[in-house]
N, C-alpha and C positions, 0 to 999 in steps of 0.2 A: 207021152207024159214025161214031164220034167219034175225032178225033186227040188222043192224049195225049202231051204233051211234058213231060219231067222231066229234071233234071240227071243226068248219067251217074255222077258221083262224089259223090253226096249223102251217102253213108255215111262217106266219108273226110274230110269237112269237120269232123266232130266229134272226130277224132283230133288229139292235140297232138303237135307236133314236138319234137325234142330241145332246141332253143333256148328254146322256151316253158317246158318243164319246168325247164331250167337257170335261167332268170330267176326263176321262181316259187320254186325252192329257194333261190336267192340272197336273195330278198326275205324268206323265212321265217327264214333264218339271220341276216339282218341284224336282224330284230325280236328274235330270241332273244338275240343277242349284245348288243344295246342294253339289253335288260331285265336281263341278267346284269351288265353294266357298271354299270347303275343300282343294282343290289343291292350289288355289292362296292366300287364306287368312290364313287358319290354317296351311298349309304346312310350310311356313317360321317360324311361331311361334313354331311349333313342332320341326323343325330343330334346332332352337336356344336353345330350351330346351334340346334336345338330345346332342348338343355340350357342354352344361354346365354341365349336370348331368352325362352323360355316357363318356365324354371326347373323342369323336370321331372327325375325321377330317371333314372338311366342306362338301366334296363331299358325304361321307357316310351319314352324318346327313341330308343333303339336300335331298338325294334320299329317306331315311327312313321317313323324314317328309312329303314328297309329297305322298308317298305310304300310310302312316297312315292318312294323310289328305283326300285323295280320299276315303279310306275305311270308315273313320268316317263320311264324308259328304254323302256318298252313304247310309249308314244305317240311318243317321239322316233324309235324304230325304225320305227314305221309311217310317219312323215314321211320318214325317210331311204330307206325301201324303196319309196316311192310311184313314183318313176321306173321302177324295175324291173318293178313290177306293171303300170304303164301301158304300158310298152314290150311286155311279154308279151301284153297284150290287143290292142294295135295289130297286132302281128305275127300273132297268131292270127286276127284279123278279116280282114287282108289275105290270108292264106293260104286261109282259108275262102272268101272272095269269088273268089279266083283259081280254086280248084277248082270252085266252084259254077258259074261262068260259062265254064269251060273247054270243056265238051262237053255236048251235050244228046242225048237219045234220044227219037225220036218213033215211035209205032206207032198203029195203028187198033184200037179195041176198043169194045165196048158197055159193059163194066164197067171201072172204074178200080181196079186192084189193083197198087199200087206195092210194091216189095220182092221181086218174083219175078225 
């Protein structure tokens, strides 16, 4: 007979709590909001700058300004939401570690069949 020891709450460590979901939603909304502000706020400014410096027509400058505005807004949104995503990961890891090390179950068996 062999002793088998495994964590009692191993299945619950994969579940996310409400604070982790809230932080992830906040991060996603920050990225979307920054991309939209890049489209509507920075896009026309970039278009005007492109028309003045590169001497392009209005349609090309407008399209280029919007594309550059969305790309810049997306990456700035990722940068701004990085603390929220990092905090969600840290809280999730601490919560999983706490549940993992909280209680163990030991039994004697010839075969190891976890999940029963």
